[in-house]
Structure formats: structure tokens, C-alpha cells
One Martini backbone bead per residue (centre of mass of N, CA, C, O) as a GRO file, in nm:
protein
   54
    1MET     BB    1   9.698   8.081   9.686
    2THR     BB    2   9.927   8.318   9.548
    3VAL     BB    3   9.878   8.646   9.417
    4ALA     BB    4  10.082   8.877   9.223
    5GLY     BB    5  10.095   9.237   9.139
    6ILE     BB    6  10.160   9.510   8.901
    7LEU     BB    7   9.996   9.814   8.827
    8ILE     BB    8  10.123  10.070   8.590
    9GLN     BB    9   9.835  10.094   8.435
   10LEU     BB   10   9.550  10.236   8.331
   11PRO     BB   11   9.250  10.099   8.187
   12HIS     BB   12   9.054  10.333   8.067
   13THR     BB   13   8.879  10.204   7.845
   14PHE     BB   14   8.772   9.975   8.012
   15LEU     BB   15   8.658  10.144   8.254
   16LYS     BB   16   8.463  10.313   8.082
   17GLU     BB   17   8.284  10.084   7.985
   18VAL     BB   18   8.202   9.958   8.253
   19THR     BB   19   8.082  10.223   8.391
   20GLN     BB   20   7.861  10.266   8.175
   21ARG     BB   21   7.708   9.997   8.226
   22LEU     BB   22   7.665  10.087   8.547
   23GLY     BB   23   7.586  10.422   8.526
   24PHE     BB   24   7.883  10.553   8.510
   25GLY     BB   25   8.150  10.777   8.511
   26LEU     BB   26   8.456  10.924   8.407
   27PRO     BB   27   8.708  11.090   8.408
   28GLU     BB   28   8.965  11.182   8.276
   29GLU     BB   29   9.254  11.093   8.188
   30GLY     BB   30   9.446  11.144   8.491
   31PHE     BB   31   9.183  11.224   8.705
   32TYR     BB   32   9.227  10.939   8.854
   33GLY     BB   33   9.190  10.669   9.077
   34VAL     BB   34   9.293  10.336   9.205
   35GLY     BB   35   9.167  10.089   9.424
   36MET     BB   36   9.256   9.808   9.643
   37VAL     BB   37   9.078   9.545   9.821
   38PHE     BB   38   9.150   9.305  10.078
   39PHE     BB   39   8.972   9.063  10.227
   40PRO     BB   40   8.896   8.880  10.463
   41LYS     BB   41   8.748   8.561  10.540
   42GLN     BB   42   8.597   8.669  10.772
   43GLN     BB   43   8.280   8.790  10.809
   44THR     BB   44   8.309   8.979  11.055
   45THR     BB   45   8.555   9.133  10.947
   46ILE     BB   46   8.442   9.233  10.684
   47GLN     BB   47   8.224   9.413  10.810
   48LYS     BB   48   8.419   9.603  10.958
   49VAL     BB   49   8.566   9.705  10.706
   50GLN     BB   50   8.321   9.820  10.557
   51ILE     BB   51   8.252  10.030  10.762
   52LYS     BB   52   8.522  10.190  10.746
   53LEU     BB   53   8.500  10.255  10.434
   54LYS     BB   54   8.234  10.427  10.456
   0.00000   0.00000   0.00000
């Protein structure tokens, strides 16, 4: 199953609530960006990608 979409607006209020529950905050709205990473299915490849992202 393939799912695609485009997020054209950051849900700042939602992200602020979630990050506060996780123990950290966000800058003011408009002063940060959000990225999304899709990992491959193979575990060894996932580990290589995680290392590169760190």
C-alpha cells in the first residue's frame, strides 16, 4: 500500500503540545522546520541510515 500527501502547513499547536509532553519545547511559530524520513524495510540498511543521520 502506498500513501502520499503534502503537508502545506505546520500544525504548531499540536506539535507544541506533543513536545511539551515529551519534555522539550519548540521555538515560536515560524522559526523552525520539520523534516520527515522514510526508512527502508531491511534492518541492516535502517541501521546504516540512522548512523548517517546522527
